[in-house]
Residue, then its C-alpha position, 0 to 999 in steps of 0.5 A: m658195340p659202342d655206339h649201338i646194340h643189337f638184339i633178338v627179341w621174342l613176342h607173343p602176341q598170343i598171349e592177352s596184355h602181351p608187351t609191344l616192341s616198342n615197350v620192350v626197346d623204351a625199357y630197356k632204354s629208361l632201364t640201362a641210362k638210369a643205372i649209366l647216369k647212376h654209375l656216373r654221378e658215383m664215378q663225379k663224370t658228367p655225362g655226355e650228350k644223349l644215351w641213345q637215340r630217337g626210335y630205332i630198326e627193327h626187322i622180323i624175324r620169318n625163318d630158321f635160316e633168317l635167325e641164324q643169319r642175324r645171328l651170324y651177323i650181332l657174333n661178327n658185328p664186333i670183330k668186324d667194327a675191331l677190324k676196322h678200327n685196327n685198320l685190318p682188312n676185311s676178309 
């Protein structure tokens, strides 16, 4: 998607010194922002506004059915966006 990202993260709180979801998201945003800015500098382009919005939306997946539903949503999300931008009916 051009304006957002979805991902599924498994965290293991039983493991001592495990990262939090916030740690994972912050690291992802930081690493990708640095890579994007480096690429833009190499291409002699100026970055636009902020790369990432503040915060994030989370949802706890509680069972296998919900996991499968989220996976399908993530898989189909770019298709829905393409249909919307090409003025095709969304069935």
